[in-house]
C-alpha positions in Angstrom: 151.3 53.3 192.1 153.4 54.6 189.2 152.5 53.1 185.9 155.2 51.8 183.7 153.0 52.4 180.7 152.6 55.8 179.2 148.9 56.6 178.7 148.1 57.0 175.0 147.1 60.5 174.1 143.6 60.8 173.0 143.0 63.2 170.0 139.7 64.7 169.0 137.5 62.8 166.5 138.2 65.2 163.6 141.9 64.4 163.9 141.5 60.6 164.2 139.2 60.7 161.2 141.9 62.6 159.3 144.6 60.1 160.4 142.5 57.1 159.4 142.5 58.3 155.8 146.2 57.4 155.6 145.7 53.7 156.4 145.8 52.7 152.7 148.6 53.5 150.3 147.8 56.2 147.6 147.5 55.2 144.0 150.8 54.9 142.1 149.9 57.0 139.1 149.5 60.8 138.9 146.3 60.4 137.0 144.6 58.4 139.8 145.8 60.6 142.6 143.9 63.5 144.2 145.8 66.7 144.7 144.9 69.8 146.7 146.6 73.0 145.6 146.5 75.6 148.4 147.9 78.9 149.5 147.9 80.9 152.8 147.9 84.7 153.2 149.7 85.6 156.4 150.6 88.6 158.6 154.2 88.0 157.6 156.9 85.5 156.9 158.0 84.6 160.4 156.8 81.1 161.3 157.2 81.8 165.0 155.2 85.0 165.4 153.1 85.5 162.3 149.6 84.1 161.8 147.4 82.9 158.9 144.8 85.5 157.6 143.2 83.3 155.0 143.5 79.8 153.4 142.5 79.1 149.8 142.5 75.6 148.2 141.3 73.8 145.0 141.2 70.1 144.2 142.8 68.7 141.1 142.0 65.2 139.8 143.7 64.1 136.6 143.7 67.1 134.4 140.7 68.8 136.0 140.7 71.7 138.4 137.4 71.4 140.5 136.6 75.2 140.5 133.1 74.5 141.8 134.6 73.0 145.0 136.8 75.8 146.1 137.9 76.1 149.8 138.3 79.6 151.1 138.4 80.7 154.8 139.2 84.1 156.4 140.5 83.8 159.9 139.7 86.2 162.8 142.7 88.4 163.4 144.3 88.5 166.8 147.6 89.5 165.1 147.7 92.2 162.5 150.5 93.7 160.5 149.6 96.8 158.5 152.8 96.5 156.4 151.5 93.4 154.6 148.1 94.9 153.7 149.5 96.2 150.4 150.3 92.6 149.5 147.2 90.6 150.4 144.6 93.4 150.8 143.2 92.0 154.0 142.5 94.8 156.4 141.8 94.7 160.1 138.1 94.0 160.8 137.7 93.0 157.1 134.1 92.4 156.0 134.8 88.9 154.7 133.0 86.1 156.6 135.5 85.2 159.3 136.1 82.0 161.3 138.3 81.0 164.2 141.8 79.6 163.5 140.8 76.2 165.0 137.6 75.9 162.9 139.4 76.9 159.7 142.0 74.1 160.3 139.4 71.5 161.2 137.5 72.3 157.9 140.8 72.4 156.0 141.7 68.9 157.2 138.3 67.6 156.2 138.8 69.2 152.7 142.3 67.8 152.0 141.8 64.3 153.4 144.8 62.2 152.3 145.3 64.2 149.1 148.8 65.2 147.9 149.3 68.9 148.9 150.7 71.3 146.3 151.8 74.9 146.8 154.4 77.4 145.6 157.2 77.4 148.2 155.1 74.8 150.1 157.5 74.5 153.1 156.2 77.9 154.3 152.5 77.2 153.9 152.8 73.7 155.4 154.8 75.3 158.2 152.1 77.8 159.0 149.4 75.1 159.1 151.7 72.9 161.3 152.1 75.9 163.7 148.4 76.1 164.1 148.2 72.3 164.7 150.9 72.7 167.3 148.9 75.4 169.1 145.9 73.0 169.0 148.0 70.3 170.6 148.0 68.1 167.5 150.7 66.5 165.3 151.9 67.7 162.0 150.2 67.2 158.6 150.6 63.7 157.2 150.0 64.5 153.5 152.7 64.0 150.8 153.7 67.4 149.4 154.8 68.9 146.1 156.4 72.3 145.5 155.6 74.0 142.2 158.8 76.0 142.4 160.9 72.9 142.6 158.9 71.1 139.9 159.2 74.1 137.6 162.9 74.3 138.1 163.1 70.6 137.2 161.2 71.3 134.0 163.6 74.0 133.1 166.5 71.7 133.7 164.9 69.1 131.4 164.6 71.7 128.7 168.4 72.5 129.1 167.7 76.0 130.6 169.7 75.1 133.6 169.7 77.2 136.8 169.8 74.8 139.6 169.8 77.3 142.4 167.3 79.9 141.3 164.1 80.4 143.2 161.3 81.3 140.8 158.4 83.4 142.1 154.8 82.6 141.3 154.7 85.7 139.2 157.6 84.4 137.1 155.9 81.0 136.7 152.7 82.7 135.6 154.5 84.9 133.1 156.6 82.0 131.7 153.6 79.7 131.5 151.2 82.3 130.1 148.9 82.3 133.0 146.7 85.3 134.0 147.6 87.0 137.2 144.0 88.0 138.0 143.2 87.7 141.7 146.9 87.5 142.6 147.6 87.8 146.3 144.3 86.3 147.5 144.7 82.8 148.9 142.1 81.4 146.5 143.4 83.3 143.6 147.0 82.2 144.2 145.8 78.6 144.6 144.1 78.8 141.2 147.2 80.2 139.5 149.3 77.6 141.2 146.9 74.8 140.1 147.1 75.8 136.5 150.9 76.0 136.7 151.0 72.6 138.4 149.1 71.0 135.5 151.3 72.7 132.9 154.5 71.6 134.7 153.3 68.1 135.1 152.6 67.8 131.4 156.2 68.9 130.8 157.9 66.5 133.1 155.8 63.3 132.8 153.4 61.4 130.7 150.5 62.1 133.0 148.4 59.1 132.1 151.2 56.6 133.0 153.4 58.9 135.1 154.0 57.9 138.7 153.6 60.0 141.8 156.9 58.9 143.2 158.6 60.3 140.1 157.1 63.8 140.8 158.1 63.5 144.4 161.7 62.7 143.4 161.8 65.8 141.2 160.6 67.8 144.2 163.9 67.3 146.1 
């Protein structure tokens, strides 16, 4: 007999554990929130056909970057684009310890929990993660997100150096904020540069001790 009730899809335990972390509301202040700053190195910029080569991430709490708790995974390469090697330096059959795409995402979900995600041009990085989740038969990321490019642009507007349409590169942020570009174009290195930029930008646009997360999110639009 045809059932009128659609059977609820059962997800794997790692995904339900991830989802359950969002049952409570995040703290209101920036100081109390946990942030994960991350970056992906990829075979290219096409969300449909390109793949993630590596993921790097760092946790930020208050004004502290937890450098001892870095997340870095290199993914086995079923897709390879030699044209991008000059950017990220990851070659086919690289000697870095590799993992599967699925295992890397499972470990990434455990690492980020319900933290606010931060990246430079975050729509691309989140899009790449969501594509992997889609291939795994899972929903999209649930985390709130912040884009350092948009936050930086907001900080420039606040200082009357107005260019509302300009897209600032991570290199420009590093130069303007006096941040070293050592380890640029590795996922972990770019995540670290972005984390420093994030803290400097936040100090510009809010009183971090009493600043509210929703105000940062509003600047992110």
